[in-house]
N, C-alpha and C positions, 0 to 999 in steps of 0.2 A: 503492498498499501506506501503511498505516495503523501497521504496529506499527514501532516506533522500531528503525531495523540501529542496531547495534553495531559499536561503533569495524573498522573497515577491513574494515568489512562490503560486500560490493553486489552489485545485484540480477542474474542470470545470465540473467529470463524471468517473466512472467505469463502464465497461464494460464488460460483464462472458462472455466466449457459454451458447449457450440454454440449454436451463434446458435438451431436450433431449439428449445430450448427454448424461446424465447418464442415463436413461429408461433402454436400454438394460442388463450394467450390471445390474439391479435393479434386471428383468426380468426372464432372468437371470439364477442367487439365485433365486426367491421365485420355479420358472419352476425344481432350484434340490431340492429345497427345498420340491414336493411335490415327485418325488421322493424316498429320501428317507426313505421317514413318509411309503409307499410303502411300499416297500421292504422292509428295520428296521425296531428294533428296536427302540422304541421311543426318551431311552438311547443312543445310537448309534447316531441316526440319528438325536439327538439336539443337540447333542457332533460336527457334521459334519459341519449341517448346522452351528451351531455361528463359526470355524476356516473359512470357504468357507464365511460369511457372507465379510470378510478381503477385500478381492476382490472388492464392492464397497463401501469398505468404505474409498478404495484406488480410486478411483476413482470417490468419493463424494470429495476429498481430495486435487484435483490434480487440482475438476475443480473449487471449494472452491481459490484457489491461482492462476489459470488462470486469470488474471485478462490486460484490458490495459483499463490507468485511462493517462486520458488528462490536460493539466496545461496550464496556462497562457503561456506558456513556450518552452513544447519541450510532446510527445507523450511517455509514460514507457508500453511497453509489458514487463510479470513479470508471470513466471509461475516458479512453481517446488516448494515440500516442504522441506524438505529433503536437495535435492540436488535443486540451483534456477541459473534457467536466468533471466540477466533482459537485456532486450535491447531502449533507448534511439531514439526518432526523433526528432532534434531542429526543432521546425514549420517552422525556417526562410530557413531551410532543407527542407523540403514540398512543394514540387513543386506538385504536383494536388494528389486528393484524390477519388475513384470514392466507389460508390458502388454495387453489381450484386445481385437477388433474384434471383427468377423461382417461378414458381406457388406456389403452396410449402410452401416455404418460407416468401411468401405474406401474405401468411392464418393463418398459425402457424408464426412468425418473427420472420425468422431466417436469414444470409445471404453469402455476403463472404463481406473484406475491403480490396481496396487497397490501400496504398502508393504507392510514387512515390517525393522519395528521390533527391537531390547530385547524382551527376552520378558515384557521387566514394561511395558512397553507394546502391545504384539500387531504388531492387521496393518491399512493400515487403506482403505477401497478411494476411488476414485473414480471415479463416477460423471457417461456422455456427457459429459466431459472432450474438447474441442476438439480435434486432434492429440495426442493421444493419446503417441506414436510418441516427439518431442518431448521430449513432457516427461519423458517414461522416457531414454531420452538426452543429455533433461538433468541430472536427478538421477544416473546414472548416470558422467559426468564430471565432477557435481562434488565423489562424492565422493570420486574416484580422484588427483582436483588435490592434497584436505584433509584427502586422505592421505598423502601424499607428503610436506606440505608438513607435516605432524605429527612424521612420520617427520625431514623434513631442523631442521625446531627440535631435536627429540627429542636429535639426534645432533652439533649443533652447540655443547647448553645443554652436554653430557657428555664433550665432548669438550676444551670448556674448564676444565671442574670437571680430569679428567686432570689436565692440565697445568699446573692449581693444582698440585694434588697432586702429583705426578711429577714434579719437575723437568728429572726424567734421563732421563725417556720422553723422545729423541730426533729420536720422528715429532712433525710441522710439525701444530697442534690440528685445522689442515684436511685434514689428511690421517687424521688417525685417527679426525674426520668420517664420514668419507665412505668408509669404512670402517666402523664404525658401519652404516653408510646401509644398507650392501650386506646383512654379515648380518640386522642389523632387517627388511629387505626380503623374504630367504631363510628367514626362521619364522617369518612373515605369508602367505609360499606355501607352507609345508609341508616347504618343500627337508633343513631339520633344524629340531629340536626343543628350542625351552626349552633346555633345559638348555645345550645344544649354545654355543647363543647364548650363555649364560653362561661357559660356558668359555673361549671366546672372548672374548668385554667382554675378561673378566681377564688372555688374555694383552694383550690390546692398554692397557688399565690398566700392567701389570708385577707384579698380584702375584703 
């Protein structure tokens, strides 16, 4: 991956399009080579065949550099070799991930992956992906771990702030952090409302 990793960022998986993407240009080149050697002299056919090999070579380079990388922070879509394109989707902005496979896709191992992000970013579809279920599952797991990490960080920071601002609170920062973590998780799951979360948080703070 050419995109520079951020601090504490780790690569979880790199996926490309299915290798079938290369079959058509290679087969076309082989057929052309056969016809050239059938119709033309050896030297002439050989020269033309070498020049024609540029086409499958370019397709291979494009395939090699067209990747989807999932890290513990984002999904990076990179493509191009001479001209480059890169698109990033932060994990906390991804709302839903789906994958689709036809019958042939299930047999051979390719399909499409849809990533729905925040409203301003919309939906992105990745076509002809090798092992689409693996890509989808990796993104889903990375989202959950990223969410839990953010909740833990939020709770710990808030607990430390509470302990500094209100020394009368008998609970340790870790105890407060654990309670805040549970409350925040319940709010995320819809078990309690944002107002309930604020009320319980104020009780912990001692307001």
